[in-house]
C-alpha positions as a Markdown table, in Angstrom:
| # | Residue | x | y | z |
|---|---|---|---|---|
| 1 | Unk | 0.1 | 0.0 | -0.2 |
| 2 | Unk | 0.8 | 3.4 | -0.4 |
| 3 | Unk | 1.0 | 5.8 | 2.0 |
| 4 | Unk | -2.2 | 8.1 | 1.9 |
| 5 | Unk | -1.2 | 12.1 | 1.2 |
| 6 | Unk | -2.9 | 14.5 | 3.5 |
| 7 | Unk | -4.1 | 17.8 | 2.0 |
| 8 | Unk | -1.5 | 20.3 | 2.1 |
| 9 | Unk | -4.1 | 22.1 | 4.2 |
| 10 | Unk | -0.7 | 24.3 | 6.5 |
| 11 | Unk | 0.9 | 25.1 | 3.1 |
| 12 | Unk | -2.7 | 26.5 | 1.6 |
| 13 | Unk | -3.1 | 28.3 | 5.1 |
| 14 | Unk | -0.2 | 29.6 | 5.3 |
| 15 | Unk | -0.3 | 31.1 | 1.7 |
| 16 | Unk | -3.8 | 32.3 | 2.7 |
| 17 | Unk | -2.5 | 34.3 | 5.7 |
| 18 | Unk | 0.6 | 35.7 | 4.2 |
| 19 | Unk | -1.6 | 36.8 | 1.1 |
| 20 | Unk | -4.5 | 38.2 | 3.0 |
| 21 | Unk | -3.6 | 39.6 | 6.5 |
| 22 | Unk | -1.6 | 42.3 | 5.2 |
| 23 | Unk | -4.3 | 43.3 | 3.6 |
| 24 | Unk | -6.7 | 43.3 | 5.7 |
| 25 | Unk | -4.0 | 45.4 | 8.2 |
| 26 | Unk | -3.5 | 47.8 | 5.3 |
| 27 | Unk | -7.6 | 48.5 | 5.0 |
| 28 | Unk | -7.6 | 48.6 | 8.6 |
| 29 | Unk | -5.4 | 51.0 | 8.6 |
| 30 | Unk | -6.9 | 52.9 | 5.9 |
| 31 | Unk | -10.4 | 52.9 | 7.2 |
| 32 | Unk | -9.7 | 53.2 | 11.0 |
| 33 | Unk | -12.9 | 54.7 | 11.4 |
| 34 | Unk | -15.1 | 51.8 | 9.6 |
| 35 | Unk | -18.5 | 50.4 | 11.4 |
| 36 | Unk | -18.3 | 53.3 | 13.8 |
| 37 | Unk | -20.9 | 55.9 | 14.1 |
| 38 | Unk | -20.5 | 59.7 | 14.6 |
| 39 | Unk | -23.2 | 62.0 | 15.5 |
| 40 | Unk | -22.0 | 65.2 | 15.1 |
| 41 | Unk | -23.5 | 69.0 | 16.0 |
| 42 | Unk | -23.4 | 72.3 | 14.8 |
| 43 | Unk | -24.3 | 75.9 | 15.9 |
| 44 | Unk | -27.3 | 77.8 | 15.2 |
| 45 | Unk | -25.4 | 80.4 | 13.4 |
| 46 | Unk | -25.1 | 79.6 | 10.0 |
| 47 | Unk | -21.7 | 81.1 | 9.5 |
| 48 | Unk | -20.3 | 78.2 | 11.1 |
| 49 | Unk | -21.9 | 75.2 | 9.2 |
| 50 | Unk | -19.1 | 75.4 | 6.5 |
| 51 | Unk | -16.5 | 73.8 | 8.9 |
| 52 | Unk | -18.7 | 71.5 | 10.5 |
| 53 | Unk | -19.5 | 70.1 | 6.8 |
| 54 | Unk | -15.1 | 70.0 | 6.4 |
| 55 | Unk | -14.9 | 68.1 | 9.5 |
| 56 | Unk | -17.6 | 65.4 | 8.8 |
| 57 | Unk | -16.6 | 64.5 | 5.4 |
| 58 | Unk | -12.6 | 64.4 | 6.6 |
| 59 | Unk | -14.0 | 61.7 | 9.2 |
| 60 | Unk | -15.7 | 60.2 | 6.6 |
| 61 | Unk | -12.8 | 59.9 | 4.7 |
| 62 | Unk | -11.4 | 57.8 | 7.7 |
| 63 | Unk | -14.0 | 55.2 | 6.7 |
| 64 | Unk | -16.5 | 56.9 | 9.7 |
| 65 | Unk | -20.1 | 56.7 | 9.3 |
| 66 | Unk | -20.9 | 60.4 | 10.1 |
| 67 | Unk | -24.9 | 61.1 | 10.9 |
| 68 | Unk | -26.7 | 64.7 | 9.7 |
| 69 | Unk | -25.6 | 67.0 | 12.0 |
| 70 | Unk | -28.1 | 67.9 | 14.6 |
| 71 | Unk | -28.4 | 72.4 | 15.1 |
| 72 | Unk | -28.2 | 73.2 | 18.5 |
| 73 | Unk | -28.2 | 76.4 | 20.5 |
| 74 | Unk | -24.9 | 76.5 | 23.0 |
| 75 | Unk | -26.3 | 75.4 | 26.3 |
| 76 | Unk | -28.4 | 72.4 | 24.9 |
| 77 | Unk | -25.1 | 71.4 | 22.6 |
| 78 | Unk | -22.7 | 71.8 | 25.8 |
| 79 | Unk | -24.8 | 69.5 | 27.9 |
| 80 | Unk | -25.0 | 67.1 | 24.9 |
| 81 | Unk | -21.8 | 66.8 | 24.4 |
| 82 | Unk | -21.0 | 66.1 | 27.8 |
| 83 | Unk | -23.5 | 63.5 | 28.1 |
| 84 | Unk | -22.7 | 61.8 | 25.0 |
| 85 | Unk | -25.7 | 62.3 | 23.0 |
| 86 | Unk | -23.7 | 63.9 | 20.5 |
| 87 | Unk | -19.6 | 63.3 | 19.7 |
| 88 | Unk | -18.9 | 66.6 | 18.6 |
| 89 | Unk | -19.0 | 69.8 | 17.2 |
| 90 | Unk | -16.3 | 72.2 | 15.6 |
| 91 | Unk | -18.3 | 75.3 | 16.4 |
| 92 | Unk | -16.5 | 76.5 | 20.0 |
| 93 | Unk | -15.6 | 79.7 | 20.6 |
| 94 | Unk | -13.0 | 80.2 | 23.3 |
| 95 | Unk | -12.8 | 82.4 | 25.5 |
| 96 | Unk | -16.6 | 83.6 | 24.3 |
| 97 | Unk | -17.8 | 80.0 | 25.4 |
| 98 | Unk | -16.0 | 79.7 | 28.4 |
| 99 | Unk | -19.2 | 80.3 | 30.7 |
| 100 | Unk | -20.1 | 76.4 | 29.1 |
| 101 | Unk | -17.0 | 75.0 | 31.1 |
| 102 | Unk | -18.6 | 73.5 | 34.0 |
| 103 | Unk | -21.0 | 72.4 | 31.7 |
| 104 | Unk | -19.4 | 70.2 | 29.4 |
| 105 | Unk | -15.9 | 69.7 | 31.0 |
| 106 | Unk | -17.3 | 66.9 | 33.2 |
| 107 | Unk | -17.6 | 64.4 | 29.8 |
| 108 | Unk | -16.0 | 66.4 | 26.9 |
| 109 | Unk | -12.6 | 68.6 | 25.8 |
| 110 | Unk | -11.0 | 70.9 | 23.9 |
| 111 | Unk | -8.6 | 69.2 | 20.6 |
| 112 | Unk | -7.1 | 71.2 | 18.1 |
| 113 | Unk | -8.2 | 74.4 | 16.4 |
| 114 | Unk | -10.3 | 75.3 | 13.3 |
| 115 | Unk | -9.0 | 78.6 | 13.4 |
| 116 | Unk | -6.5 | 80.4 | 16.2 |
| 117 | Unk | -6.2 | 83.9 | 17.3 |
| 118 | Unk | -8.2 | 85.3 | 14.4 |
| 119 | Unk | -11.9 | 85.8 | 15.3 |
| 120 | Unk | -12.2 | 89.3 | 15.9 |
| 121 | Unk | -16.1 | 90.5 | 17.7 |
| 122 | Unk | -17.3 | 94.1 | 18.5 |
| 123 | Unk | -19.4 | 97.0 | 17.7 |
| 124 | Unk | -19.6 | 98.9 | 14.2 |
| 125 | Unk | -21.4 | 101.5 | 13.1 |
| 126 | Unk | -22.0 | 102.9 | 9.6 |
| 127 | Unk | -18.8 | 105.4 | 8.7 |
| 128 | Unk | -21.3 | 108.0 | 7.7 |
| 129 | Unk | -23.0 | 108.7 | 10.7 |
| 130 | Unk | -19.8 | 108.2 | 12.4 |
| 131 | Unk | -17.8 | 110.6 | 10.8 |
| 132 | Unk | -20.4 | 113.3 | 11.1 |
| 133 | Unk | -21.0 | 113.0 | 14.7 |
| 134 | Unk | -18.0 | 111.9 | 16.3 |
| 135 | Unk | -18.7 | 108.5 | 16.9 |
| 136 | Unk | -15.6 | 106.7 | 18.4 |
| 137 | Unk | -16.4 | 104.9 | 21.3 |
| 138 | Unk | -19.3 | 102.5 | 22.6 |
| 139 | Unk | -19.8 | 104.6 | 25.5 |
| 140 | Unk | -20.5 | 107.6 | 23.1 |
| 141 | Unk | -24.2 | 105.8 | 23.1 |
| 142 | Unk | -24.9 | 106.8 | 26.8 |
| 143 | Unk | -25.8 | 110.6 | 24.9 |
| 144 | Unk | -29.8 | 110.1 | 23.9 |
| 145 | Unk | -29.1 | 112.3 | 20.8 |
| 146 | Unk | -26.4 | 109.9 | 19.6 |
| 147 | Unk | -29.0 | 107.2 | 20.4 |
| 148 | Unk | -31.7 | 109.0 | 18.6 |
| 149 | Unk | -29.4 | 109.1 | 15.7 |
| 150 | Unk | -30.4 | 105.1 | 15.2 |
| 151 | Unk | -33.7 | 104.8 | 16.3 |
| 152 | Unk | -36.0 | 103.9 | 13.8 |
| 153 | Unk | -39.0 | 103.2 | 15.8 |
| 154 | Unk | -39.2 | 106.0 | 18.1 |
| 155 | Unk | -38.6 | 104.6 | 21.0 |
| 156 | Unk | -35.5 | 106.8 | 22.0 |
| 157 | Unk | -33.5 | 104.1 | 22.0 |
| 158 | Unk | -30.8 | 103.3 | 19.5 |
| 159 | Unk | -31.5 | 99.9 | 17.9 |
| 160 | Unk | -28.6 | 97.9 | 18.2 |
| 161 | Unk | -28.5 | 94.3 | 16.1 |
| 162 | Unk | -27.1 | 92.0 | 19.0 |
| 163 | Unk | -27.2 | 87.9 | 19.3 |
| 164 | Unk | -30.3 | 85.7 | 19.7 |
| 165 | Unk | -30.7 | 84.1 | 22.9 |
| 166 | Unk | -28.7 | 80.8 | 23.4 |
| 167 | Unk | -25.5 | 82.3 | 21.9 |
| 168 | Unk | -22.4 | 83.1 | 23.9 |
| 169 | Unk | -22.6 | 87.0 | 22.7 |
| 170 | Unk | -26.0 | 87.4 | 24.4 |
| 171 | Unk | -24.7 | 87.7 | 27.1 |
| 172 | Unk | -21.7 | 89.1 | 26.7 |
| 173 | Unk | -23.8 | 91.8 | 25.2 |
| 174 | Unk | -26.0 | 92.2 | 28.0 |
| 175 | Unk | -23.5 | 92.2 | 30.5 |
| 176 | Unk | -21.7 | 95.5 | 28.3 |
| 177 | Unk | -24.7 | 97.2 | 28.0 |
| 178 | Unk | -25.3 | 97.8 | 31.7 |
| 179 | Unk | -21.6 | 97.5 | 32.6 |
| 180 | Unk | -21.0 | 100.9 | 30.2 |
| 181 | Unk | -24.4 | 102.5 | 31.1 |
| 182 | Unk | -26.0 | 101.9 | 28.2 |
| 183 | Unk | -29.6 | 100.0 | 28.9 |
| 184 | Unk | -31.8 | 103.6 | 29.2 |
| 185 | Unk | -30.6 | 104.5 | 25.5 |
| 186 | Unk | -29.3 | 101.1 | 23.2 |
| 187 | Unk | -31.9 | 98.7 | 22.6 |
| 188 | Unk | -30.5 | 94.7 | 21.9 |
| 189 | Unk | -32.7 | 93.2 | 18.8 |
| 190 | Unk | -32.5 | 89.3 | 19.2 |
| 191 | Unk | -34.3 | 88.2 | 16.6 |
| 192 | Unk | -32.6 | 85.7 | 14.0 |
| 193 | Unk | -29.3 | 87.6 | 13.4 |
| 194 | Unk | -29.2 | 86.7 | 9.6 |
| 195 | Unk | -32.7 | 88.6 | 9.0 |
| 196 | Unk | -31.7 | 91.6 | 11.5 |
| 197 | Unk | -28.6 | 92.0 | 9.6 |
| 198 | Unk | -30.6 | 92.2 | 6.2 |
| 199 | Unk | -32.8 | 94.8 | 7.6 |
| 200 | Unk | -29.8 | 96.7 | 8.9 |
| 201 | Unk | -28.2 | 96.6 | 5.4 |
| 202 | Unk | -31.4 | 97.8 | 3.9 |
| 203 | Unk | -31.7 | 100.7 | 5.8 |
| 204 | Unk | -27.7 | 101.5 | 5.0 |
| 205 | Unk | -28.8 | 100.9 | 1.7 |
| 206 | Unk | -31.2 | 103.6 | 1.7 |
| 207 | Unk | -29.4 | 106.4 | 3.5 |
| 208 | Unk | -30.1 | 105.4 | 7.1 |
| 209 | Unk | -27.9 | 104.8 | 10.4 |
| 210 | Unk | -27.1 | 101.3 | 11.7 |
| 211 | Unk | -25.4 | 100.1 | 14.7 |
| 212 | Unk | -24.6 | 96.5 | 15.0 |
| 213 | Unk | -22.5 | 93.5 | 16.7 |
| 214 | Unk | -20.3 | 91.5 | 14.5 |
| 215 | Unk | -17.7 | 88.9 | 14.5 |
| 216 | Unk | -14.8 | 87.4 | 12.3 |
| 217 | Unk | -15.3 | 85.4 | 9.8 |
| 218 | Unk | -18.6 | 86.8 | 8.9 |
| 219 | Unk | -20.4 | 87.8 | 5.2 |
| 220 | Unk | -21.3 | 90.9 | 7.2 |
| 221 | Unk | -17.8 | 92.6 | 6.8 |
| 222 | Unk | -17.7 | 91.5 | 3.0 |
| 223 | Unk | -20.7 | 93.6 | 2.1 |
| 224 | Unk | -20.0 | 96.4 | 4.6 |
| 225 | Unk | -16.4 | 97.5 | 3.9 |
| 226 | Unk | -14.8 | 98.5 | 7.7 |
| 227 | Unk | -13.0 | 101.9 | 6.8 |
| 228 | Unk | -15.5 | 102.1 | 3.8 |
| 229 | Unk | -19.1 | 101.8 | 5.2 |
| 230 | Unk | -18.7 | 100.8 | 8.5 |
| 231 | Unk | -16.4 | 101.5 | 11.3 |
| 232 | Unk | -15.4 | 99.5 | 14.4 |
| 233 | Unk | -15.8 | 101.3 | 17.9 |
| 234 | Unk | -13.3 | 100.9 | 20.4 |
| 235 | Unk | -14.2 | 101.1 | 24.2 |
| 236 | Unk | -12.5 | 103.6 | 26.8 |
| 237 | Unk | -12.0 | 100.2 | 29.5 |
| 238 | Unk | -12.7 | 97.0 | 28.6 |
| 239 | Unk | -15.4 | 95.3 | 30.2 |
| 240 | Unk | -16.5 | 91.6 | 30.5 |
| 241 | Unk | -18.5 | 88.6 | 32.4 |
| 242 | Unk | -16.6 | 87.4 | 35.8 |
| 243 | Unk | -15.6 | 84.2 | 33.2 |
| 244 | Unk | -13.8 | 86.6 | 31.1 |
| 245 | Unk | -12.3 | 88.8 | 33.3 |
| 246 | Unk | -9.1 | 87.5 | 33.1 |
| 247 | Unk | -8.9 | 88.5 | 29.2 |
| 248 | Unk | -9.6 | 92.0 | 29.5 |
| 249 | Unk | -5.9 | 92.6 | 29.2 |
| 250 | Unk | -6.2 | 90.9 | 25.7 |
| 251 | Unk | -9.0 | 93.2 | 23.9 |
| 252 | Unk | -6.4 | 95.4 | 22.3 |
| 253 | Unk | -5.4 | 94.7 | 18.6 |
| 254 | Unk | -3.6 | 96.5 | 16.4 |
| 255 | Unk | -4.1 | 97.1 | 12.7 |
| 256 | Unk | -7.6 | 96.5 | 12.9 |
| 257 | Unk | -8.8 | 97.8 | 9.3 |
| 258 | Unk | -11.7 | 100.4 | 9.9 |
| 259 | Unk | -11.2 | 100.8 | 13.2 |
| 260 | Unk | -11.8 | 104.6 | 14.6 |
| 261 | Unk | -8.1 | 104.3 | 16.7 |
| 262 | Unk | -5.1 | 101.9 | 16.2 |
| 263 | Unk | -4.3 | 100.2 | 18.6 |
| 264 | Unk | -8.0 | 99.4 | 18.6 |
| 265 | Unk | -9.9 | 98.3 | 21.9 |
| 266 | Unk | -12.5 | 96.4 | 20.9 |
| 267 | Unk | -14.1 | 95.7 | 24.1 |
| 268 | Unk | -14.0 | 91.6 | 23.0 |
| 269 | Unk | -10.8 | 89.5 | 23.4 |
| 270 | Unk | -9.9 | 87.9 | 19.8 |
| 271 | Unk | -11.8 | 84.1 | 19.9 |
| 272 | Unk | -10.0 | 80.8 | 19.0 |
| 273 | Unk | -12.6 | 78.7 | 17.2 |
| 274 | Unk | -12.4 | 74.9 | 18.1 |
| 275 | Unk | -13.5 | 71.4 | 18.3 |
| 276 | Unk | -15.2 | 70.3 | 21.8 |
| 277 | Unk | -15.4 | 66.5 | 21.5 |
| 278 | Unk | -16.8 | 64.0 | 23.9 |
| 279 | Unk | -14.1 | 62.6 | 26.2 |
| 280 | Unk | -15.1 | 59.0 | 26.1 |
| 281 | Unk | -15.8 | 59.6 | 22.4 |
| 282 | Unk | -12.2 | 60.7 | 21.7 |
| 283 | Unk | -10.5 | 58.1 | 24.0 |
| 284 | Unk | -12.1 | 55.2 | 22.2 |
| 285 | Unk | -11.4 | 56.6 | 18.0 |
| 286 | Unk | -7.5 | 57.7 | 18.1 |
| 287 | Unk | -7.9 | 58.7 | 14.4 |
| 288 | Unk | -10.6 | 61.2 | 14.8 |
| 289 | Unk | -9.0 | 62.8 | 18.0 |
| 290 | Unk | -6.1 | 63.1 | 15.8 |
| 291 | Unk | -7.7 | 64.7 | 13.4 |
| 292 | Unk | -9.5 | 67.1 | 15.5 |
| 293 | Unk | -5.9 | 67.9 | 16.8 |
| 294 | Unk | -3.9 | 68.5 | 13.5 |
| 295 | Unk | -6.6 | 69.9 | 11.2 |
| 296 | Unk | -7.9 | 73.7 | 10.7 |
| 297 | Unk | -9.0 | 76.0 | 8.3 |
| 298 | Unk | -8.3 | 79.5 | 7.7 |
| 299 | Unk | -10.3 | 82.4 | 8.9 |
| 300 | Unk | -10.0 | 83.7 | 4.9 |
| 301 | Unk | -11.4 | 80.8 | 3.7 |
| 302 | Unk | -14.3 | 80.5 | 6.1 |
| 303 | Unk | -15.5 | 84.4 | 5.4 |
| 304 | Unk | -14.7 | 83.6 | 1.5 |
| 305 | Unk | -17.4 | 80.8 | 2.0 |
| 306 | Unk | -19.7 | 82.9 | 4.1 |
| 307 | Unk | -19.9 | 85.6 | 1.1 |
| 308 | Unk | -21.1 | 82.9 | -1.3 |
| 309 | Unk | -23.8 | 81.8 | 1.6 |
| 310 | Unk | -25.0 | 85.5 | 1.8 |
| 311 | Unk | -24.7 | 85.7 | -2.1 |
| 312 | Unk | -27.4 | 82.9 | -2.5 |
| 313 | Unk | -25.2 | 79.4 | -2.7 |
| 314 | Unk | -27.3 | 78.4 | 0.8 |
| 315 | Unk | -28.7 | 74.9 | 0.9 |
| 316 | Unk | -27.5 | 72.0 | 2.2 |
| 317 | Unk | -26.0 | 70.9 | -1.0 |
| 318 | Unk | -24.2 | 74.3 | -1.6 |
| 319 | Unk | -22.4 | 74.1 | 1.5 |
| 320 | Unk | -21.2 | 70.7 | 1.3 |
| 321 | Unk | -20.0 | 71.2 | -2.1 |
| 322 | Unk | -18.2 | 74.2 | -0.8 |
| 323 | Unk | -16.6 | 71.5 | 1.3 |
| 324 | Unk | -16.2 | 69.0 | -1.0 |
| 325 | Unk | -14.3 | 71.9 | -2.9 |
| 326 | Unk | -12.1 | 72.9 | -0.5 |
| 327 | Unk | -11.1 | 69.7 | 0.2 |
| 328 | Unk | -10.2 | 69.0 | -3.3 |
| 329 | Unk | -8.3 | 72.6 | -3.2 |
| 330 | Unk | -6.1 | 71.8 | 0.2 |
| 331 | Unk | -5.4 | 67.5 | -0.9 |
| 332 | Unk | -1.7 | 67.6 | -0.3 |
| 333 | Unk | -2.5 | 69.2 | 3.4 |
| 334 | Unk | -5.7 | 67.0 | 4.0 |
| 335 | Unk | -3.7 | 64.3 | 3.0 |
| 336 | Unk | -1.4 | 65.0 | 5.5 |
| 337 | Unk | -4.1 | 65.2 | 8.2 |
| 338 | Unk | -5.4 | 62.1 | 7.4 |
| 339 | Unk | -2.1 | 60.3 | 7.1 |
| 340 | Unk | -1.6 | 61.3 | 10.7 |
| 341 | Unk | -4.9 | 60.2 | 11.8 |
| 342 | Unk | -4.2 | 56.8 | 10.9 |
| 343 | Unk | -0.8 | 56.7 | 12.6 |
| 344 | Unk | -2.6 | 57.1 | 15.5 |
| 345 | Unk | -4.9 | 54.7 | 15.1 |
| 346 | Unk | -2.6 | 52.1 | 14.4 |
| 347 | Unk | 0.1 | 52.4 | 17.8 |
């Protein structure tokens, strides 16, 4: 009898192992988020929707299944991210949002920067009225005659386009109106910001006087050019709420285009725009955490996209297209971020 020849299972298995396992490992490394569903949020101010779309798309390139973002005001977002009901947003403004730290820090953290130090805030008036009446400081609005120049409803108070309830700037504006003694002469308009600014723009185009709060990046300063159409006002002394007191020495900036003085004390410190991420999510997803750490979008690019939205490209499809175009235009840089994220997942 001839000896029985067993099938060469060991060798076949070895071939399969050597042939398939590296491919599987490479696939896992390329898509470290595969099988993970991500729940993002975004702010109610539409100037933050473009960064939210960019970061969501980058997470998708890492294999994550990213759900449609939930649009939230500040208080519910910071509570939700701490509890893990949402995983992140990239619309944190700090130090403006310091008031919410006690809410989110038990379960969430700041990781990286969308834009660092370039987000300005403050009060502006149309240049024509400022020049004719010598308006240079926010404190000038204590004068009822100055306030009357910006009163369109006859109640004796200047109408200030302010921030809707739930925005961090709403709290600071309310604090400053009281701190500067302006509650009797200034009326903050807290309706939807875009609609209120559109009304103000209409008044300006008809020759009226306007007074508004804004921030950068924002489409408002694309349509109302500082130094040409409007001017930034200064404050004699910075006055900020308790949770931002430590930044009162940081409200002076040099070279602010369109400010009535240089250096310019805007009364607000420059802000960082930052991702706020649920801690448990970050720990379980090192690729996502590294992406938040290394990615960023120049303020100028956010500003340019915001202008496109105001010009009518403001649908969900438009904003996603803007995000895809931005990623395509920065492909080499984006690929570097994704490589770092994949390396973090492989460690």
